[in-house]
Structures are given as structure tokens and as C-alpha cells.
C-alpha positions as CSV (number, residue, x, y, z in Angstrom):
1,M,-2.1,-4.9,5.2
2,R,-3.2,-1.3,6.4
3,L,0.6,-0.2,5.2
4,A,0.2,-2.0,1.9
5,V,-3.0,-0.4,1.4
6,L,-1.9,3.5,2.5
7,Q,1.4,3.2,-0.4
8,S,-1.5,2.0,-2.7
9,A,-3.3,5.2,-2.1
10,F,-0.9,7.8,-2.4
11,T,0.4,5.5,-5.4
12,V,-2.7,5.0,-7.6
13,R,-3.1,9.2,-7.5
14,S,-1.5,11.3,-10.5
15,G,0.2,13.6,-9.0
16,V,1.6,15.6,-5.6
17,T,-1.1,18.7,-6.3
18,L,-4.5,16.7,-6.3
19,L,-3.0,14.8,-2.9
20,A,-1.8,17.9,-1.4
21,T,-5.6,18.9,-2.7
22,L,-7.9,15.7,-1.3
23,L,-5.6,16.5,2.3
24,A,-6.5,20.0,2.1
25,T,-10.4,18.9,1.8
26,V,-9.3,16.6,4.9
27,V,-8.9,18.9,7.2
28,S,-11.1,21.7,5.8
29,A,-13.9,21.2,7.8
30,Q,-12.2,21.5,11.0
31,A,-8.8,22.7,10.9
32,P,-6.3,21.9,13.5
33,T,-6.4,23.9,16.6
34,N,-2.9,25.5,18.7
35,A,-3.6,22.8,21.1
36,E,-3.3,20.1,18.1
37,R,-0.4,22.0,16.7
38,A,0.7,21.1,19.8
39,Q,0.6,18.6,20.7
40,G,1.1,16.8,16.8
41,Y,-1.8,15.2,16.2
42,A,-5.8,15.6,15.7
43,L,-8.5,12.9,15.8
44,R,-10.9,12.9,13.4
45,G,-13.9,10.8,13.4
46,D,-11.6,7.2,12.4
47,T,-9.2,9.2,10.9
48,T,-5.8,9.7,13.3
49,L,-4.6,12.9,11.3
50,F,-0.6,13.7,12.3
51,V,0.3,17.7,12.3
52,F,3.4,19.1,12.2
53,D,3.6,23.2,12.2
54,P,7.3,24.4,11.4
55,A,6.5,27.5,13.7
56,L,6.8,25.1,16.6
57,Y,10.1,23.8,16.6
58,G,12.4,27.5,15.3
59,G,15.7,27.8,17.7
60,A,17.8,30.7,17.6
61,Q,18.2,30.7,13.6
62,G,14.0,30.9,13.8
63,A,11.7,28.0,12.6
64,T,12.3,24.8,10.8
65,V,12.4,24.9,6.9
66,P,11.9,21.4,6.1
67,D,12.1,19.0,2.9
68,R,10.3,16.4,3.9
69,V,9.0,15.5,7.5
70,V,7.6,11.6,8.4
71,V,6.4,10.6,11.7
72,T,7.7,7.5,13.7
73,G,6.8,5.9,17.1
74,A,6.0,2.5,18.9
75,F,3.8,2.2,16.2
76,R,6.4,1.6,13.5
77,G,9.1,0.1,15.8
78,W,10.6,3.0,16.0
79,S,11.5,2.9,12.1
80,A,14.6,5.0,11.1
81,D,13.4,4.7,7.6
82,M,12.4,7.8,5.9
83,E,11.6,6.8,2.6
84,D,8.0,5.1,3.5
85,P,5.7,7.0,1.5
86,A,2.8,5.8,4.6
87,W,4.6,7.6,7.0
88,Q,5.5,10.6,5.1
89,L,3.5,14.5,5.9
90,T,2.3,16.1,3.1
91,S,2.7,20.0,3.2
92,L,-0.2,21.7,2.3
93,S,-0.4,25.3,0.4
94,S,-3.7,26.9,2.9
95,Q,-1.9,26.3,5.9
96,P,1.7,26.5,6.5
97,I,1.8,22.9,8.1
98,W,2.1,19.7,7.5
99,I,-0.3,16.3,8.0
100,L,-0.8,13.3,7.7
101,P,-4.0,11.7,8.1
102,V,-3.5,7.3,9.2
103,P,-6.7,5.5,9.2
104,N,-7.3,4.2,12.4
105,A,-11.0,2.8,13.1
106,G,-10.5,1.0,16.9
107,Y,-7.1,2.3,17.7
108,A,-5.4,-0.5,15.3
109,A,-2.8,1.7,13.8
110,V,-2.2,3.5,16.8
111,A,-2.6,2.6,19.6
112,P,-3.5,4.6,23.1
113,G,-0.3,6.0,25.1
114,S,1.6,5.3,21.5
115,P,5.4,7.5,21.7
116,F,5.8,8.9,18.5
117,K,8.3,11.6,16.8
118,F,8.3,13.5,13.6
119,R,11.9,13.4,11.4
120,V,12.9,16.1,8.9
121,D,15.5,16.6,6.3
122,D,16.3,20.0,6.6
123,A,19.2,22.7,6.0
124,A,20.2,21.1,9.5
125,G,20.1,17.7,9.1
126,A,18.6,14.4,6.8
127,G,16.5,12.6,9.1
128,R,17.3,14.7,12.7
129,W,15.2,14.2,15.4
130,L,12.9,16.7,16.2
131,D,12.4,16.7,19.9
132,P,8.1,17.7,21.4
133,P,8.4,21.9,21.3
134,A,7.5,23.5,24.7
135,S,3.8,24.3,24.1
136,A,3.7,20.4,24.0
137,P,1.4,18.9,26.5
138,N,1.6,15.3,25.8
139,V,5.2,15.0,26.7
140,A,7.2,11.6,28.2
141,A,10.5,10.5,28.3
142,G,11.2,13.1,25.1
143,N,8.7,12.1,22.9
144,H,4.7,13.1,21.9
145,V,2.1,10.7,23.0
146,F,-0.8,9.6,21.3
147,L,-3.7,9.9,24.3
148,S,-1.6,10.3,26.9
149,G,-3.9,9.5,29.9
150,V,-6.4,7.1,28.1
151,T,-7.2,3.9,28.2
152,P,-8.8,1.6,24.8
153,P,-11.4,-0.1,24.9
154,R,-10.5,-3.6,25.4
155,L,-12.3,-7.0,25.6
156,V,-11.3,-10.2,27.2
157,A,-12.7,-13.0,27.1
158,E,-12.5,-16.8,29.2
159,L,-14.5,-20.3,29.0
160,R,-15.5,-21.3,32.6
161,G,-18.0,-23.8,31.0
162,E,-20.0,-25.4,28.8
163,R,-22.6,-23.1,29.4
164,S,-20.7,-20.2,30.8
165,V,-18.1,-17.6,29.2
166,W,-16.7,-14.3,31.3
167,V,-16.0,-11.7,29.6
168,R,-14.3,-8.1,30.4
169,V,-14.5,-4.7,29.0
170,T,-12.1,-2.0,29.8
171,G,-11.9,1.7,28.5
172,M,-15.8,1.9,28.0
173,D,-19.4,1.4,29.1
174,R,-20.0,-2.3,29.5
175,P,-23.4,-3.2,27.6
176,L,-25.8,-5.6,29.4
177,T,-28.1,-7.1,27.1
178,P,-27.7,-10.4,25.1
179,A,-27.6,-8.1,21.6
180,D,-25.0,-6.8,23.1
181,Y,-22.3,-9.2,22.2
182,R,-22.2,-12.5,19.9
183,I,-20.1,-15.9,20.7
184,T,-18.8,-17.4,16.9
185,R,-17.1,-20.9,16.9
186,W,-14.1,-21.9,15.4
187,D,-16.2,-23.1,12.1
188,G,-17.9,-19.4,11.9
189,V,-21.1,-21.1,13.4
190,E,-22.9,-18.3,15.6
191,V,-24.1,-18.8,19.1
192,P,-26.5,-17.5,20.6
193,V,-26.2,-15.3,23.9
194,A,-29.6,-16.5,25.9
195,A,-28.3,-13.9,28.9
196,V,-25.8,-11.9,30.5
197,Y,-25.2,-11.1,34.5
198,P,-23.0,-8.7,35.6
199,N,-20.2,-9.2,38.5
200,E,-18.3,-6.4,39.0
201,A,-17.9,-2.8,37.2
202,E,-15.9,-3.9,34.5
203,T,-16.6,-8.0,34.8
204,A,-20.3,-9.9,33.1
205,L,-20.9,-13.8,32.9
206,L,-22.5,-14.4,29.2
207,V,-24.5,-17.4,29.6
208,P,-24.6,-19.2,25.7
209,A,-28.0,-20.1,24.4
210,E,-26.6,-24.0,23.2
211,A,-24.2,-25.9,25.3
212,L,-20.5,-24.8,24.0
213,T,-17.6,-27.1,23.7
214,A,-15.4,-26.8,26.3
215,N,-11.9,-28.3,24.3
216,Q,-13.0,-26.0,20.9
217,V,-12.2,-22.1,20.1
218,H,-14.5,-19.4,20.3
219,Y,-15.1,-15.4,19.3
220,V,-16.6,-13.1,21.7
221,T,-17.5,-9.8,19.8
222,M,-18.6,-6.1,20.5
223,P,-20.6,-5.5,17.3
224,G,-20.9,-2.2,18.4
225,A,-19.0,1.1,18.4
226,P,-16.3,0.3,18.8
227,A,-16.1,-3.2,17.5
228,L,-14.6,-5.7,20.2
229,R,-13.1,-9.2,19.3
230,S,-11.3,-11.6,21.7
231,A,-11.2,-15.2,21.9
232,A,-12.4,-17.0,24.7
233,R,-9.3,-18.0,27.0
234,F,-8.6,-21.5,28.4
235,D,-7.6,-20.3,31.7
236,G,-10.6,-20.6,33.3
237,I,-11.4,-24.0,33.2
238,W,-7.6,-25.2,34.0
239,R,-8.0,-23.2,37.1
240,E,-9.8,-25.2,38.3
241,M,-9.1,-28.3,36.4
242,A,-7.4,-31.2,39.1
243,S,-6.8,-35.0,39.1
244,G,-5.4,-37.3,42.1
245,K,-3.4,-39.5,39.0
246,P,-0.5,-40.1,38.7
247,L,0.9,-38.9,35.1
248,G,3.4,-39.7,33.2
249,A,3.7,-43.9,32.5
250,E,3.6,-46.3,35.8
251,L,5.1,-49.8,35.3
252,V,2.0,-51.9,37.5
253,E,1.0,-55.8,38.3
254,R,-2.4,-56.4,37.2
255,C,-4.5,-59.7,38.8
256,E,-6.7,-61.4,36.2
257,R,-9.3,-63.2,38.7
258,C,-6.9,-62.6,41.3
259,A,-5.3,-66.3,39.6
260,R,-2.0,-65.1,39.0
261,L,-0.1,-61.1,38.5
262,H,0.8,-59.9,35.2
263,P,2.6,-56.8,34.3
264,G,1.0,-53.8,32.5
265,L,1.0,-50.3,32.2
266,D,-0.5,-47.8,32.7
267,I,0.2,-44.0,31.5
268,R,-1.5,-40.8,31.7
269,V,-1.1,-36.8,29.7
270,F,-2.9,-33.7,30.3
271,A,-4.4,-32.7,27.4
272,P,-7.6,-31.0,27.8
273,R,-8.1,-29.3,24.5
274,A,-7.4,-32.3,22.5
275,D,-9.7,-34.5,20.5
276,S,-8.0,-37.8,20.8
277,V,-4.7,-39.4,21.7
278,R,-2.7,-42.2,20.7
279,V,0.7,-43.5,23.3
280,Y,3.2,-44.5,20.4
281,L,5.7,-47.8,21.9
282,Y,9.4,-48.3,20.3
283,D,11.9,-51.1,21.3
284,A,14.8,-48.2,21.2
285,T,15.1,-44.2,20.5
286,S,15.0,-44.7,16.8
287,G,13.2,-46.6,14.4
288,P,9.2,-47.6,14.0
289,E,7.4,-47.7,16.4
290,R,6.4,-51.3,18.1
291,E,2.6,-50.9,19.3
292,S,-0.1,-48.0,19.4
293,H,-2.5,-47.5,21.6
294,P,-5.8,-44.9,21.0
295,M,-6.2,-43.5,25.1
296,T,-9.9,-42.4,26.8
297,R,-10.4,-39.1,28.1
298,D,-12.4,-38.6,32.0
299,A,-13.6,-35.3,32.8
300,D,-10.4,-33.8,34.1
301,G,-8.8,-33.4,30.4
302,V,-6.3,-36.8,31.1
303,W,-5.8,-39.1,29.1
304,E,-5.3,-42.9,29.7
305,A,-4.7,-46.1,28.7
306,A,-4.7,-49.3,31.1
307,L,-2.3,-51.8,28.9
308,D,-1.6,-55.2,29.3
309,G,2.4,-56.7,28.5
310,P,5.9,-56.4,30.0
311,Y,7.1,-52.9,28.7
312,D,9.7,-52.5,31.6
313,G,12.5,-50.5,29.4
314,D,10.1,-49.4,26.8
315,W,10.1,-46.2,25.0
316,Y,7.0,-44.0,23.8
317,D,5.5,-41.0,23.3
318,F,2.2,-39.0,22.3
319,G,0.5,-37.8,19.3
320,V,-2.1,-35.5,20.7
321,Y,-4.5,-34.2,18.0
322,G,-6.8,-32.1,18.0
């Protein structure tokens, strides 16, 4: 979507002159420094400016004089497309540099640590790949690196129980007040955070004001700057679940008031996030089911049914809902 927005922003403008004027206005408040030109980018608020200074890429024949400049990298899947206007830089009339502003709030478009390169159409060839200049401080494996060595802000949430959500915050200071966090159910209903208890340097325990449904999806957000969001993982609950019951189908003999034994079937499946489960039984591997039965969930996430009747040789499968 970001690329589509950028293309739209370019196509609605009435000409190259107007676009160049707009870009010059973006840069005029703070022109890229020599260090920013060498590293290939500059940061301006939530905007990343890719900066190409032809003078830094000169060889024995003098400075590179490009007809077109594009940037590509891991954030583009290293696309070799030179025609995409969303990644073409524009030459400034006010300065001998080329720039491309990319909206990058929260580093959603270009993540820290992303390698990138410039490509040019010039007298030496079309779509020529350029290695970083010798003065570039951010080089790895022959590429520029965006925000080399910077850990981006990240939030990871994990559901541990009906009243406990574990969070890990990296790349920034971890907040410790309930107002800094929000818990939202899958249907958009917000559950207030009653308390936050710190643990290690990066982790904290969120206590919701009301019990959460442990088999439903919940999202944890930090609405501050930068805004972070994470779906609460279920790993914490599953790690602590254990059951001694055998899973699958087990043929048994039941005692009816100990007068006589009759055949039966105990069947179980582990499905802790399911809302309901049914077992279907068949006479053969194809054709309609002969019968189906609802299953009940125990406290450990195991769904089970105890059926009476001869089932030896039958086929079965499950319908899991939720």
C-alpha cells in the first residue's frame, strides 16, 4: 500500500518542475550534511531521505553524471526495476544531489539494518550498480546499511493466563504505567490494563482489569511514540499445558453396572484454541459420515468423547471450530 500511495503522490503532480520544487522545500530546512551524503540517507522526522551525491562516486574519468538514479535493497526484495517511480530519486536544482523522501514512521518501510544500493543510468551503462563510496561509514558486504547497529523498537506480547499478559520491549525504554499499554480483543473491545509489574530489564507483566478468554486473539499496543502493536502469542499457555490422557482413538470395554461389558470408544484431540470440536465416524474412507458427536473440553485443552458401541474398523476425523 505504501508503494501505491507514493505512486499516486507522484502521478497527481503536474510536472517535474513542481516535484523538484517540493523536494527542494523538504531539504531546504536542513540540507544533508557531508556525513549523510556519504552514508546515502538522512533522517527528517518520520521521513527517510535517500541521498545520492554523484561527486562521491567518481572514478578515473571524474564524477558520475547520471541520467537516472534509483535505490533498491532488502526493503524492495532487491528489485532491479528501474522504472518504478516510487524508488526513483530526483535531481535538485538547488544542490548537486539527488534525493528521495520515503515516509518511514516506525521504520515500517525501511527497517534498521536494511542493506541498500544505488543504481544509475549513465554513460558507463544502464542500470549500473554502484558500490558505496570509500567515505561511507555504513558498509557491510559491499552495501550501504540503513541505521547500522541500531535496534528498532519492538514489542512482543504473550498470553500467559486469563489475567496475565507478558510483554518484552526492545529498542527503547520499557514503560511501566498502565496508561502506556492497551489490550484489545479480536472484536475490537478494549480491556483496561489494571497494573504493570516489571520483571527483567526488557520484560513486564500486564494485569488486565477483567479476565481474558484464553483461547481468543488479543492485541497489545503501546500508543506512544513510536506506536507499537503485537498479537499476544499463545506459547506461554501451551508451554504450561500437560495431560496424562492418551490422545487419538482408544477402543475400550465398559462396565454397565458391572453386569456385563460392552464395547466403546474413547477419543481425544488437543485443540486449546477451539470453541467447539466434533468427531465424525465413517464406514469407509469415502462417502458421508455415519454419525457425529460433540466433544467436551477439559482444563488442559483436550477435547474428548466417550462413545458406546462397536467401532472397531471405523474411520474418523474431526471438525474443529473457532
